C-alpha positions as CSV (number, residue, x, y, z in Angstrom):
1,X,-83.0,-62.4,-16.0
2,X,-81.5,-62.0,-12.5
3,X,-79.4,-64.5,-10.7
4,X,-80.9,-63.7,-7.4
5,X,-83.6,-66.7,-7.7
6,X,-84.7,-68.5,-5.0
7,X,-83.0,-71.6,-6.2
8,X,-79.4,-69.8,-6.8
9,X,-77.1,-70.3,-3.8
10,X,-73.4,-69.7,-4.7
11,X,-72.7,-71.5,-1.5
12,X,-74.6,-74.2,-2.0
13,X,-72.2,-77.3,-2.8
14,X,-68.4,-78.4,-2.2
15,X,-66.7,-79.8,-5.0
16,X,-65.3,-82.6,-3.6
17,X,-67.0,-85.3,-5.1
18,X,-66.9,-83.6,-8.7
19,X,-63.2,-83.5,-8.4
20,X,-63.2,-87.5,-7.0
21,X,-65.6,-88.6,-9.7
22,X,-63.6,-86.7,-12.8
23,X,-60.4,-88.4,-11.7
24,X,-62.0,-91.6,-11.5
25,X,-63.8,-91.9,-14.4
26,X,-60.7,-90.4,-16.5
27,X,-57.9,-92.9,-14.8
28,X,-60.3,-95.7,-16.7
29,X,-59.8,-94.2,-20.2
30,X,-58.3,-97.8,-21.2
31,X,-61.2,-99.5,-19.8
32,X,-63.2,-101.8,-22.2
33,X,-66.9,-101.8,-23.2
34,X,-69.8,-99.4,-23.0
35,X,-73.3,-99.9,-22.2
36,X,-74.6,-97.7,-24.9
37,X,-77.1,-98.4,-27.5
38,X,-78.7,-96.9,-30.4
39,X,-82.4,-97.9,-30.1
40,X,-84.8,-97.3,-27.9
41,X,-86.2,-100.0,-25.2
42,X,-89.9,-99.8,-23.0
43,X,-87.8,-100.6,-19.6
44,X,-89.7,-98.1,-17.3
45,X,-87.3,-95.6,-15.7
46,X,-86.5,-95.9,-11.9
47,X,-85.2,-92.8,-11.9
48,X,-86.6,-91.0,-8.8
49,X,-87.6,-94.3,-7.0
50,X,-83.6,-95.7,-7.0
51,X,-81.8,-94.7,-3.8
52,X,-78.5,-94.2,-3.1
53,X,-76.4,-97.3,-3.8
54,X,-78.4,-98.8,-6.5
55,X,-77.2,-100.4,-9.3
56,X,-80.0,-99.8,-11.7
57,X,-78.8,-98.5,-14.8
58,X,-78.9,-94.8,-15.5
59,X,-80.7,-94.6,-18.9
60,X,-79.8,-91.5,-21.0
61,X,-82.0,-90.5,-23.6
62,X,-80.4,-88.6,-27.0
63,X,-81.4,-87.6,-30.2
64,X,-78.6,-86.8,-32.7
65,X,-78.2,-86.1,-36.5
66,X,-76.5,-89.7,-37.5
67,X,-78.0,-88.7,-41.2
68,X,-78.9,-85.4,-43.0
69,X,-77.2,-81.8,-43.0
70,X,-75.6,-82.2,-39.7
71,X,-74.4,-85.8,-40.1
72,X,-70.5,-85.1,-39.4
73,X,-71.4,-83.0,-36.2
74,X,-74.3,-85.7,-35.1
75,X,-71.8,-88.6,-35.4
76,X,-69.1,-86.9,-33.6
77,X,-71.6,-86.3,-30.9
78,X,-72.3,-89.4,-30.7
79,X,-68.6,-90.6,-30.6
80,X,-68.1,-88.3,-27.7
81,X,-71.2,-89.6,-25.9
82,X,-69.9,-93.2,-26.2
83,X,-66.4,-92.4,-25.0
84,X,-67.6,-90.6,-21.9
85,X,-70.3,-93.7,-21.0
86,X,-67.3,-96.1,-22.0
87,X,-65.1,-94.2,-19.4
88,X,-68.2,-94.1,-16.6
89,X,-68.7,-97.7,-16.9
90,X,-64.8,-98.9,-17.0
91,X,-64.5,-97.0,-13.7
92,X,-67.8,-99.0,-11.9
93,X,-70.7,-96.2,-13.2
94,X,-71.8,-93.2,-11.5
95,X,-71.6,-94.4,-7.9
96,X,-72.0,-97.9,-9.0
97,X,-74.9,-97.0,-11.1
98,X,-74.0,-98.2,-15.4
99,X,-74.8,-95.4,-17.6
100,X,-77.0,-96.9,-20.6
101,X,-77.1,-94.8,-23.8
102,X,-80.4,-94.6,-25.6
103,X,-79.6,-92.6,-29.2
104,X,-82.3,-91.9,-31.7
105,X,-81.5,-90.8,-35.2
106,X,-83.2,-87.2,-36.0
107,X,-82.1,-87.1,-39.6
108,X,-81.1,-83.0,-38.5
109,X,-84.7,-82.2,-38.6
110,X,-86.4,-80.1,-36.0
111,X,-89.7,-81.9,-36.6
112,X,-88.1,-85.1,-36.0
113,X,-85.9,-84.0,-32.6
114,X,-89.0,-83.2,-31.0
115,X,-90.7,-86.8,-31.5
116,X,-87.6,-88.3,-30.4
117,X,-87.5,-86.5,-27.4
118,X,-91.1,-87.0,-26.6
119,X,-90.5,-90.7,-27.3
120,X,-87.0,-90.9,-25.1
121,X,-89.2,-89.7,-21.9
122,X,-93.0,-90.4,-22.5
123,X,-92.3,-94.2,-24.1
124,X,-88.7,-95.4,-23.5
125,X,-88.9,-93.6,-20.0
126,X,-85.4,-92.4,-20.2
127,X,-83.7,-90.9,-16.7
128,X,-82.0,-87.9,-18.2
129,X,-82.0,-86.0,-21.8
130,X,-78.7,-84.7,-23.3
131,X,-79.1,-82.8,-26.2
132,X,-78.3,-82.7,-30.0
133,X,-76.4,-81.0,-32.5
134,X,-77.2,-77.5,-33.1
135,X,-78.7,-74.4,-31.9
136,X,-81.9,-75.3,-34.6
137,X,-82.6,-78.8,-33.1
138,X,-81.5,-77.9,-29.4
139,X,-84.3,-75.0,-29.0
140,X,-87.5,-77.2,-29.7
141,X,-86.1,-80.2,-27.8
142,X,-85.3,-78.3,-25.1
143,X,-88.6,-77.4,-24.8
144,X,-89.9,-80.8,-25.1
145,X,-88.0,-81.5,-21.7
146,X,-89.0,-78.8,-20.1
147,X,-92.6,-79.9,-20.7
148,X,-91.6,-83.1,-18.7
149,X,-89.7,-81.4,-15.8
150,X,-86.0,-83.0,-17.3
151,X,-83.0,-80.9,-16.9
152,X,-81.4,-80.6,-20.8
153,X,-78.0,-80.3,-20.7
154,X,-76.0,-79.9,-24.4
155,X,-73.1,-78.7,-25.8
156,X,-73.8,-77.4,-29.0
157,X,-76.5,-75.1,-28.4
158,X,-75.0,-71.5,-27.6
159,X,-77.4,-69.5,-29.7
160,X,-79.0,-66.6,-27.5
161,X,-82.2,-68.0,-28.8
162,X,-81.8,-71.2,-26.8
163,X,-81.6,-69.3,-23.6
164,X,-84.5,-66.6,-24.6
165,X,-87.0,-69.4,-24.8
166,X,-90.3,-69.1,-23.1
167,X,-90.1,-72.5,-21.6
168,X,-86.0,-71.9,-20.4
169,X,-87.3,-68.6,-19.0
170,X,-90.2,-70.4,-17.2
171,X,-88.2,-73.7,-16.1
172,X,-84.4,-73.3,-16.6
173,X,-83.8,-76.5,-17.6
174,X,-81.5,-75.7,-20.4
175,X,-77.8,-75.8,-19.7
176,X,-75.0,-75.1,-22.4
177,X,-71.7,-76.9,-21.2
178,X,-69.9,-75.1,-23.9
179,X,-68.6,-71.3,-24.7
180,X,-71.7,-68.9,-25.7
181,X,-71.4,-68.3,-29.6
182,X,-72.1,-64.7,-29.1
183,X,-68.6,-64.2,-27.6
184,X,-66.8,-66.8,-30.0
185,X,-65.2,-64.0,-32.2
186,X,-63.8,-61.9,-29.7
187,X,-60.4,-62.8,-29.8
188,X,-60.3,-62.9,-33.7
189,X,-62.0,-58.9,-33.4
190,X,-59.6,-57.9,-30.4
191,X,-56.6,-58.8,-32.8
192,X,-57.8,-57.0,-35.8
193,X,-58.6,-54.0,-33.5
194,X,-54.9,-54.3,-32.2
195,X,-52.9,-53.9,-35.5
196,X,-51.1,-50.9,-36.4
197,X,-52.9,-48.1,-37.9
198,X,-51.1,-48.7,-41.0
199,X,-52.3,-52.0,-41.4
200,X,-56.1,-51.4,-40.5
201,X,-55.9,-48.8,-43.4
202,X,-57.3,-50.0,-46.0
203,X,-58.5,-53.1,-44.8
204,X,-62.0,-54.4,-46.3
205,X,-64.6,-57.3,-45.0
206,X,-67.3,-59.4,-46.2
207,X,-69.9,-61.0,-43.9
208,X,-71.9,-64.1,-45.6
209,X,-74.2,-65.7,-43.0
210,X,-75.8,-68.7,-43.7
211,X,-79.4,-68.2,-42.0
212,X,-78.8,-69.9,-38.7
213,X,-79.1,-68.7,-35.3
214,X,-75.7,-70.2,-34.3
215,X,-73.8,-68.9,-37.2
216,X,-74.9,-65.0,-37.3
217,X,-74.7,-63.3,-34.0
218,X,-70.9,-63.7,-33.8
219,X,-70.3,-62.5,-37.6
220,X,-72.6,-59.6,-36.9
221,X,-70.8,-58.7,-33.9
222,X,-67.6,-59.1,-35.6
223,X,-69.1,-56.6,-38.7
224,X,-70.0,-53.9,-35.8
225,X,-66.7,-54.1,-34.1
226,X,-64.7,-54.1,-37.1
227,X,-66.3,-51.4,-38.8
228,X,-66.2,-49.1,-35.9
229,X,-62.0,-49.3,-36.3
230,X,-62.3,-48.5,-39.8
231,X,-62.7,-51.8,-41.6
232,X,-64.8,-51.2,-44.7
233,X,-67.9,-53.5,-45.0
234,X,-68.0,-54.6,-48.8
235,X,-70.3,-57.2,-48.5
236,X,-73.0,-58.3,-45.9
237,X,-75.9,-60.9,-46.5
238,X,-78.0,-63.5,-44.8
239,X,-78.6,-66.1,-47.1
240,X,-80.7,-69.4,-46.9
241,X,-78.7,-72.1,-45.1
242,X,-79.3,-74.1,-48.4
243,X,-76.2,-75.9,-50.7
244,X,-78.1,-74.0,-53.6
245,X,-77.6,-70.4,-52.6
246,X,-73.7,-71.3,-51.4
247,X,-72.3,-71.0,-54.9
248,X,-73.9,-67.6,-55.9
249,X,-72.7,-66.0,-52.2
250,X,-69.5,-66.7,-52.4
251,X,-69.3,-65.6,-56.2
252,X,-70.3,-62.4,-55.0
253,X,-67.9,-62.2,-52.2
254,X,-64.9,-63.2,-54.5
255,X,-66.1,-60.5,-56.9
256,X,-65.2,-57.8,-53.8
257,X,-62.1,-59.3,-53.5
258,X,-62.2,-58.3,-49.7
259,X,-59.1,-58.6,-47.2
260,X,-61.2,-60.6,-44.4
261,X,-64.0,-63.1,-44.8
262,X,-65.9,-63.6,-41.7
263,X,-68.6,-66.6,-42.7
264,X,-71.6,-67.3,-40.7
265,X,-71.3,-71.5,-41.2
266,X,-72.9,-73.9,-39.5
267,X,-70.8,-77.2,-41.2
268,X,-68.2,-78.3,-43.5
269,X,-69.8,-78.0,-46.8
270,X,-71.0,-74.3,-46.5
271,X,-67.1,-73.7,-46.0
272,X,-66.2,-75.9,-48.5
273,X,-68.6,-74.3,-51.1
274,X,-67.2,-71.2,-50.3
275,X,-63.5,-72.2,-50.6
276,X,-64.7,-73.8,-53.7
277,X,-65.7,-70.5,-55.8
278,X,-62.8,-68.7,-54.2
279,X,-60.3,-71.3,-55.9
280,X,-62.0,-71.3,-59.2
281,X,-62.0,-67.5,-59.2
282,X,-58.0,-67.3,-58.4
283,X,-59.3,-65.2,-55.3
284,X,-57.5,-66.0,-52.1
285,X,-58.4,-63.8,-48.7
286,X,-55.7,-62.5,-46.1
287,X,-58.0,-63.8,-43.3
288,X,-60.7,-66.4,-43.9
289,X,-62.4,-67.6,-40.5
290,X,-65.3,-69.3,-40.4
291,X,-68.0,-70.1,-37.4
292,X,-67.8,-73.3,-37.9
293,X,-66.5,-76.2,-40.0
294,X,-62.6,-76.0,-39.9
295,X,-62.9,-77.1,-36.4
296,X,-64.4,-80.9,-37.4
297,X,-60.9,-81.8,-37.8
298,X,-60.3,-84.8,-40.6
299,X,-63.7,-84.2,-41.7
300,X,-62.9,-80.8,-42.7
301,X,-59.4,-81.4,-44.1
302,X,-60.7,-84.4,-46.0
303,X,-63.3,-82.6,-47.8
304,X,-61.3,-79.1,-48.7
305,X,-57.7,-80.8,-49.0
306,X,-54.8,-80.4,-46.2
307,X,-52.9,-77.7,-48.5
308,X,-56.3,-75.7,-48.8
309,X,-56.6,-75.9,-45.4
310,X,-53.7,-74.0,-44.5
311,X,-54.6,-70.8,-43.0
312,X,-58.2,-71.6,-42.2
313,X,-59.5,-70.1,-38.8
314,X,-62.5,-70.8,-36.6
315,X,-63.2,-69.6,-33.3
316,X,-64.3,-72.1,-30.4
317,X,-63.7,-73.2,-26.9
318,X,-61.7,-76.1,-27.0
319,X,-58.8,-77.9,-29.5
320,X,-57.3,-80.9,-29.4
321,X,-54.4,-79.7,-27.9
322,X,-55.8,-77.7,-24.9
323,X,-53.6,-78.2,-21.8
324,X,-55.5,-80.2,-19.8
325,X,-55.0,-83.2,-18.5
326,X,-58.4,-85.0,-18.5
327,X,-58.9,-83.6,-22.4
328,X,-55.2,-85.0,-23.0
329,X,-56.8,-88.7,-22.3
330,X,-59.7,-88.2,-23.7
331,X,-57.6,-87.1,-27.1
332,X,-55.6,-90.1,-27.0
333,X,-58.6,-92.6,-26.4
334,X,-60.4,-91.3,-29.2
335,X,-57.3,-91.8,-31.4
336,X,-56.9,-95.1,-29.9
337,X,-60.1,-96.0,-30.8
338,X,-61.3,-94.3,-34.0
339,X,-57.5,-93.7,-35.6
340,X,-56.2,-90.3,-37.2
341,X,-54.1,-88.1,-34.7
342,X,-55.4,-85.4,-32.3
343,X,-55.4,-82.5,-34.7
344,X,-58.3,-85.0,-36.3
345,X,-60.6,-84.7,-33.2
346,X,-63.5,-82.9,-33.7
347,X,-64.6,-80.1,-31.0
348,X,-68.1,-81.8,-30.7
349,X,-66.1,-84.8,-29.2
350,X,-65.4,-82.8,-26.6
351,X,-68.7,-81.0,-26.1
352,X,-70.6,-84.1,-26.0
353,X,-68.1,-85.6,-23.5
354,X,-68.3,-82.5,-21.3
355,X,-72.0,-83.0,-21.4
356,X,-71.8,-86.2,-19.6
357,X,-69.4,-85.1,-17.1
358,X,-71.7,-82.1,-16.0
359,X,-74.7,-84.8,-15.6
360,X,-72.4,-87.0,-13.6
361,X,-71.7,-84.3,-11.2
362,X,-74.9,-83.4,-10.6
363,X,-76.0,-87.2,-9.9
364,X,-73.0,-87.8,-7.5
365,X,-74.1,-84.3,-5.8
366,X,-77.4,-86.6,-5.6
367,X,-75.9,-89.5,-3.8
368,X,-76.3,-91.2,-7.1
369,X,-79.9,-90.8,-7.2
370,X,-81.2,-89.4,-10.4
371,X,-83.8,-86.9,-9.9
372,X,-84.3,-83.9,-12.5
373,X,-85.6,-81.5,-10.0
374,X,-82.2,-81.9,-7.9
375,X,-80.2,-81.6,-11.3
376,X,-81.4,-78.3,-12.3
377,X,-81.2,-76.9,-8.4
378,X,-77.7,-78.1,-8.0
379,X,-76.7,-76.8,-12.2
380,X,-78.1,-73.3,-10.9
381,X,-76.4,-73.1,-7.3
382,X,-73.2,-71.5,-8.7
383,X,-71.0,-74.6,-8.3
384,X,-68.0,-74.6,-10.8
385,X,-67.8,-78.1,-12.6
386,X,-64.4,-79.3,-14.2
387,X,-64.7,-80.9,-17.5
388,X,-62.4,-81.8,-20.6
389,X,-63.3,-78.2,-22.1
390,X,-62.2,-76.5,-18.8
391,X,-64.4,-75.3,-16.1
392,X,-68.1,-74.8,-16.4
393,X,-70.2,-72.4,-14.4
394,X,-73.7,-71.9,-15.2
395,X,-75.4,-68.3,-15.0
396,X,-79.3,-68.1,-14.6
397,X,-80.2,-69.2,-17.9
398,X,-77.8,-72.0,-18.3
399,X,-75.0,-70.2,-19.8
400,X,-71.6,-71.4,-19.5
401,X,-69.7,-68.4,-17.8
402,X,-66.5,-69.8,-17.3
403,X,-65.8,-71.0,-20.7
404,X,-62.7,-69.4,-22.4
405,X,-62.7,-68.1,-26.2
406,X,-59.8,-68.6,-28.5
407,X,-59.4,-68.9,-32.2
408,X,-57.8,-71.8,-33.8
409,X,-56.0,-72.1,-37.2
410,X,-54.6,-75.0,-39.5
411,X,-51.1,-74.7,-39.9
412,X,-49.1,-73.9,-43.3
413,X,-49.1,-77.7,-44.2
414,X,-52.8,-78.2,-43.5
415,X,-52.1,-80.7,-40.8
416,X,-52.0,-79.2,-37.7
417,X,-54.7,-77.6,-35.7
418,X,-53.0,-74.9,-33.4
419,X,-54.3,-72.1,-31.0
420,X,-53.5,-68.8,-32.5
421,X,-55.5,-66.3,-30.1
422,X,-55.8,-64.6,-27.6
423,X,-52.1,-63.3,-28.5
424,X,-49.8,-64.1,-25.0
425,X,-52.4,-67.0,-23.7
426,X,-50.9,-70.1,-23.0
427,X,-50.6,-72.5,-25.8
428,X,-50.8,-69.8,-28.5
429,X,-48.8,-70.1,-31.4
430,X,-48.0,-67.5,-34.2
431,X,-50.8,-66.8,-36.5
432,X,-50.4,-67.1,-40.2
433,X,-51.3,-63.7,-40.9
434,X,-51.8,-64.2,-44.6
435,X,-53.5,-67.4,-45.9
436,X,-51.6,-69.4,-48.4
437,X,-53.0,-69.6,-51.8
438,X,-54.8,-72.7,-52.8
439,X,-52.9,-75.5,-53.3
440,X,-55.1,-77.3,-55.8
441,X,-58.9,-77.9,-56.4
442,X,-61.1,-77.8,-53.4
443,X,-63.3,-81.1,-52.7
């Protein structure tokens, strides 16, 4: 899809209002109260009718996996959205308009997520829609939003299939503030490629992948790229994303004893299951990187045990130690409200918070009036928007072309989550090149 579309002008906007909003919102991180709610209402939306200066609340409709397979991620997204709404409202709202979150539980179901967004838009008359967790749910949800002419801003639907849908190709309404998942493994791939020939020689790898549009593309890229430099593939398989299949797949991988395991995972339970079988069979890979799971903070370390988490790796575009003032304030607020420490903050929290920041920038650009057509046009205008995850710049399909890819790892104690790749990048710490042995039973 060409970027030379009628509404795609790189010189259409300036960033003054965006920067002012970011500073104002984040300065209020210690403020009290949020207008968020977890039940829908029948209040009609005043989105396009509200004029600049209106104090009418901005209703944001969201479907989240508060139960079911994606519960850990859904709850973290809920926390991130609520932190953002709390900060906005403590600072006086978006141009004086408070934010009201309307959150429905989709139980991790692609069928229910469609019903939820239809309800949010047609019955609850929300002004905006924010995305759910996972590409599996984002794809059908974004189509509902497109049918109603709504912008769909999300942070956890980065699979190519999300952007290639017929609805997005036609309406260009989907916007992912996070790193496109196809690029996530590049720092890890480049690290392996950079090893001396003497170290590359003899390396083997397994690529087990839960069948999922999020989990598989980065793992498949890793397999292709590493095979090209001589890393022998000893096992590669896509299996159903069902717990009943995890133990069998993990047992097969352990039987091959590969040097490297690149796991296509969508959540903590998938990674936990593989780690448990590996521990039971006294097999520890030299390097173990999972597409998702180790980035979920205390939800991960509590499930597998801190000692076992040591050396576990995961790709992402953000981590709690990200050297950004806005991110640090958000992390501090999260810890103050929910407890724990910085390393325990799930990356989903930042993804959700950034969704809110992008939406707020678009509303400010439109003088406080919420109009979805104007939001879509603005987000496709070539503007760069600062967020807690870094800069966001959308291409014609709604992918964030400014996101950086990193690889993170739990340190030798399993209590600190640190950036280890790319080498030489600010904030990067030395990688644990050989994963410590299991410290005891997993989970």
